[in-house]
C-alpha positions as CSV (number, residue, x, y, z in Angstrom):
1,M,58.6,-14.8,-18.6
2,N,56.5,-17.1,-20.8
3,K,54.6,-18.3,-17.8
4,I,53.8,-14.8,-16.7
5,I,52.6,-13.8,-20.2
6,K,50.5,-17.0,-20.4
7,S,49.0,-16.2,-16.9
8,I,48.2,-12.6,-18.0
9,S,46.6,-13.9,-21.2
10,V,44.4,-16.4,-19.3
11,F,43.3,-13.6,-16.9
12,L,42.4,-11.3,-19.7
13,I,40.4,-14.0,-21.4
14,I,38.4,-14.7,-18.2
15,L,37.9,-11.0,-17.6
16,F,36.7,-10.5,-21.2
17,S,34.3,-13.4,-20.8
18,I,32.9,-12.0,-17.6
19,S,32.5,-8.6,-19.1
20,S,30.8,-10.0,-22.2
21,V,28.2,-11.9,-20.1
22,N,27.5,-8.8,-17.9
23,A,27.2,-6.7,-21.1
24,K,24.3,-8.8,-22.4
25,T,20.8,-7.4,-22.0
26,L,18.1,-9.1,-20.1
27,T,16.3,-9.8,-23.4
28,E,19.4,-11.5,-24.8
29,R,19.9,-13.6,-21.6
30,L,16.3,-14.8,-21.6
31,K,16.7,-15.9,-25.2
32,E,19.7,-18.0,-24.1
33,G,17.6,-19.8,-21.5
34,H,18.4,-17.9,-18.3
35,K,15.6,-17.4,-15.8
36,I,14.5,-13.9,-14.8
37,R,15.4,-13.0,-11.3
38,L,12.9,-11.1,-9.2
39,G,14.5,-8.9,-6.5
40,F,12.5,-7.8,-3.5
41,G,12.7,-7.3,0.3
42,T,10.4,-8.3,3.1
43,S,7.8,-5.7,3.0
44,V,4.4,-7.1,3.9
45,P,2.0,-7.0,2.1
46,W,3.9,-5.5,-0.9
47,A,6.4,-8.3,-1.4
48,M,7.9,-11.1,0.6
49,A,9.2,-14.7,0.2
50,G,7.1,-17.8,1.1
51,D,8.5,-20.8,3.0
52,N,10.0,-22.2,-0.2
53,G,11.3,-18.8,-1.5
54,E,8.3,-18.2,-3.7
55,P,7.4,-14.6,-4.5
56,L,4.4,-13.4,-2.5
57,G,2.7,-10.0,-2.0
58,F,0.7,-7.9,-4.4
59,V,3.6,-6.3,-6.3
60,N,5.0,-9.8,-7.1
61,M,1.5,-10.9,-8.1
62,I,1.2,-8.0,-10.5
63,A,4.7,-8.6,-11.9
64,L,4.0,-12.3,-12.4
65,T,0.8,-11.6,-14.2
66,V,2.5,-9.2,-16.6
67,L,5.4,-11.7,-17.2
68,E,2.9,-14.4,-18.0
69,E,1.3,-12.0,-20.5
70,M,4.8,-11.8,-22.1
71,G,5.1,-15.6,-22.1
72,I,7.5,-15.8,-19.3
73,T,6.7,-18.3,-16.6
74,E,10.0,-19.4,-15.2
75,Y,11.8,-17.2,-12.6
76,E,14.0,-17.1,-9.6
77,T,13.7,-15.0,-6.4
78,K,16.4,-12.9,-4.8
79,V,15.7,-11.4,-1.4
80,F,17.5,-8.2,-0.3
81,E,17.4,-5.7,2.5
82,W,15.4,-2.7,1.2
83,S,18.5,-0.5,0.9
84,G,20.2,-3.2,-1.2
85,L,17.5,-3.4,-4.0
86,I,18.9,-0.8,-6.4
87,P,22.6,-1.7,-5.7
88,G,21.6,-5.3,-6.2
89,I,20.0,-4.9,-9.6
90,N,22.9,-2.7,-10.8
91,A,25.4,-5.3,-9.6
92,D,23.6,-7.9,-11.7
93,R,22.3,-9.9,-8.7
94,S,18.7,-9.5,-9.9
95,D,16.8,-8.4,-13.1
96,M,13.7,-6.8,-11.8
97,V,12.9,-4.9,-8.6
98,T,9.5,-6.0,-7.4
99,G,9.7,-4.7,-3.9
100,G,7.1,-2.0,-4.3
101,M,9.2,1.1,-4.8
102,Y,7.7,4.5,-5.2
103,I,8.9,6.2,-8.4
104,L,11.1,9.0,-7.2
105,K,13.5,11.4,-9.0
106,S,16.5,10.1,-6.9
107,R,15.7,6.5,-7.8
108,C,15.1,7.3,-11.5
109,A,18.7,8.5,-11.7
110,N,19.9,5.0,-10.8
111,M,17.2,2.7,-12.3
112,N,14.5,2.7,-14.9
113,F,10.9,2.2,-13.9
114,S,8.0,0.6,-15.7
115,D,4.8,2.4,-16.1
116,P,3.0,2.7,-12.7
117,I,1.3,-0.4,-11.3
118,G,-0.6,1.5,-8.7
119,V,-1.0,4.7,-6.7
120,F,-0.4,4.7,-2.9
121,G,-0.1,7.0,0.2
122,D,1.8,6.9,3.5
123,A,0.4,7.0,7.0
124,M,1.6,7.1,10.6
125,L,1.7,4.2,13.0
126,V,1.1,5.4,16.6
127,P,0.3,3.8,20.0
128,K,-3.3,3.0,20.5
129,G,-5.3,6.1,21.2
130,N,-2.6,8.3,19.6
131,P,-1.6,10.0,22.9
132,K,0.6,12.6,21.3
133,G,-1.9,13.5,18.6
134,I,0.4,12.8,15.7
135,N,-1.1,12.5,12.2
136,N,1.6,14.0,9.9
137,Y,5.1,15.4,9.8
138,A,4.1,18.8,11.2
139,D,2.8,17.0,14.3
140,V,6.1,15.2,14.7
141,V,8.0,18.5,14.6
142,R,5.5,20.1,17.0
143,T,5.6,17.4,19.6
144,G,9.4,16.6,19.3
145,A,8.5,13.0,18.9
146,K,11.0,10.4,17.7
147,L,10.1,9.2,14.2
148,V,11.2,5.8,12.9
149,T,11.2,4.8,9.2
150,G,13.1,2.6,6.9
151,A,16.6,3.4,5.5
152,G,16.1,4.1,1.8
153,F,12.3,4.6,2.1
154,N,10.8,7.6,0.3
155,T,9.6,8.7,3.8
156,V,13.2,9.7,4.7
157,E,13.2,12.4,2.0
158,A,9.6,13.4,2.8
159,A,10.3,13.8,6.5
160,K,13.2,16.1,5.8
161,K,11.2,18.1,3.3
162,Y,8.5,18.8,5.8
163,G,10.9,19.9,8.5
164,V,11.6,16.9,10.7
165,P,15.2,17.4,12.0
166,E,17.6,14.5,11.8
167,S,17.8,14.5,15.6
168,Q,14.2,13.3,15.7
169,M,14.6,10.6,13.1
170,M,15.6,7.0,13.5
171,L,16.4,4.9,10.4
172,V,16.2,1.1,10.5
173,E,16.3,-1.7,8.1
174,G,12.8,-2.2,6.5
175,E,9.4,-3.0,7.9
176,V,10.7,-5.5,10.5
177,G,13.0,-2.9,12.0
178,I,10.2,-0.3,12.1
179,L,7.9,-2.6,14.1
180,A,10.7,-3.7,16.4
181,A,11.5,0.0,17.2
182,M,7.9,0.8,18.0
183,K,7.4,-2.3,20.1
184,A,10.5,-1.6,22.1
185,G,9.5,2.0,22.7
186,R,12.5,3.4,21.0
187,A,10.3,5.5,18.8
188,D,7.0,7.4,19.3
189,V,5.7,7.2,15.8
190,A,6.5,5.4,12.6
191,V,5.9,6.5,9.0
192,Q,5.5,4.0,6.3
193,T,3.1,3.0,3.5
194,F,-0.5,2.8,4.5
195,F,-0.5,-0.9,3.7
196,G,2.6,-1.6,5.7
197,A,1.2,0.3,8.7
198,K,-2.1,-1.6,8.5
199,E,-0.1,-4.9,8.5
200,H,1.7,-3.8,11.7
201,E,-1.6,-2.8,13.3
202,A,-3.0,-6.2,12.7
203,K,0.2,-7.9,14.0
204,T,0.1,-6.2,17.4
205,N,-3.4,-7.0,18.6
206,G,-4.5,-3.4,19.0
207,A,-1.3,-2.0,20.6
208,F,-0.9,0.4,17.7
209,E,-3.2,2.1,15.3
210,V,-2.9,3.7,11.8
211,T,-3.7,7.4,11.2
212,D,-5.8,8.6,8.4
213,P,-3.6,8.9,5.3
214,K,-5.7,11.9,4.1
215,L,-4.2,13.9,7.0
216,M,-0.8,13.5,5.4
217,P,0.5,16.1,2.9
218,K,-1.2,15.6,-0.5
219,E,2.2,15.6,-2.1
220,T,3.0,12.3,-0.4
221,L,0.7,10.4,-2.8
222,N,3.0,8.4,-5.0
223,V,3.0,5.8,-7.8
224,V,4.8,2.5,-7.7
225,G,6.7,0.9,-10.6
226,I,8.8,-2.2,-11.3
227,G,12.5,-1.4,-11.5
228,F,14.9,-2.4,-14.3
229,R,18.5,-1.7,-15.1
230,K,19.2,1.2,-17.4
231,T,20.6,-1.1,-20.0
232,D,17.4,-3.2,-20.3
233,V,15.3,-0.6,-22.1
234,E,14.0,-3.1,-24.7
235,F,12.7,-5.5,-22.0
236,K,11.2,-2.6,-20.0
237,D,9.3,-1.4,-23.1
238,N,8.0,-4.9,-23.8
239,F,7.0,-5.2,-20.1
240,N,5.1,-1.9,-20.4
241,K,3.2,-3.1,-23.4
242,A,2.1,-6.2,-21.6
243,L,1.3,-4.2,-18.5
244,A,-1.0,-2.0,-20.5
245,K,-2.9,-5.1,-21.7
246,V,-3.2,-6.4,-18.1
247,L,-4.5,-3.0,-16.8
248,A,-7.0,-2.8,-19.6
249,N,-8.6,-6.0,-18.4
250,P,-7.4,-6.3,-14.8
251,E,-9.7,-9.0,-13.4
252,K,-7.0,-11.7,-13.3
253,M,-4.4,-9.3,-11.7
254,L,-7.0,-8.0,-9.2
255,E,-7.9,-11.5,-8.2
256,R,-4.3,-12.4,-7.4
257,A,-3.1,-9.1,-5.9
258,G,-6.4,-8.6,-4.1
259,K,-5.5,-11.4,-1.6
260,Y,-3.0,-8.9,-0.2
261,G,-5.3,-5.8,-0.1
262,Y,-4.7,-4.3,-3.6
263,D,-8.0,-3.2,-5.2
264,R,-9.4,-1.0,-7.9
265,A,-8.7,2.1,-5.8
266,Q,-5.0,1.5,-6.4
267,L,-5.2,1.4,-10.2
268,P,-3.0,4.2,-11.5
269,P,-4.6,7.3,-13.1
270,P,-3.2,8.2,-16.6
271,E,-2.0,11.6,-15.5
272,M,0.4,10.1,-12.9
273,S,2.9,8.7,-15.3
274,T,6.5,7.5,-14.7
275,E,7.8,10.6,-16.5
276,W,5.7,12.8,-14.2
277,A,6.9,11.0,-11.1
278,C,10.6,11.1,-12.2
279,S,10.4,14.8,-12.8
280,T,8.3,15.9,-9.8
281,K,8.8,13.4,-6.9
C-alpha cells in the first residue's frame, strides 16, 4: 500500500511540474533563458526552412526584424504542415506562428494575432492560356472545374462562400500539394495567395499562369499577422509596440523581406486592423 501511495505521489509531483511549466507565459520563459520557437510551414515565398533549418521567406524576415527590435536574437524553428500550425502553438510546440496566416474570425477564436504585417490578395493558377477562362470563383462554378487549394487555407472558406460546391473542391496539404495536383492534371485550377501562385508559375517553366488578382472578389483582400497563444497577451502587446516602430521606419524590414517579393505595396493600411479582420473576415 505504501508503495502505491508513494507512486501516486511521485506521479502527482511530475504532473504538477509539467503543468507549472506549461502554465508559464512566453515572457516568463524567455526571462528564464528559453529560446523563442518560430512555427511555420513550407509556403514559398511566405515562409520556409533553409538547408540548415534557418527561417526564410518574407514573413520570417519581418518577424525576425521585429524580434531584434525587442532585443531577441536567439530562436529555434519548428516546421509544421499548414493545418498543424494553430494546433501546434496551442500544444506548446511553438511560440509564434510566422507562416503567413490571414487574420480570419475563425482563426482569431483559437489564436491571438499581432497587428497586421501586410495586406495581400488571392489569385487563380491555371494552365497556360487559361483554356477554361477561369479568373474567379464564379468562373469555377460556371465551368464545373475541379478547384484545388490547401487544407486550412482561407480559400476553403472563400470558395464555399462564393458558391463552389464541395464536389468541385480538392483539399491537399499546403503549397506543395497544390502544385502536385495541378501538374498531375487532377485539378483544373488552383486558388492560393498571389505570391504562392507566382512562385508556382515560375517553377513550371510556363506550363501555368497566374490570373489577375483584381478579378477576384474584393472581399478576398486580407491582412496577415503573426500568431500567438491566447495566454501570451503581454508578449503580443510588446511585439506590437516593436512592430509599430519597424513599420514607421521600414527600410531595414523591406530590404530583408524584399528578397522574397514583399514591397511597400504590401504595407498594411491603418483602417485594416486586427480587430477589423477578426470581426469581418
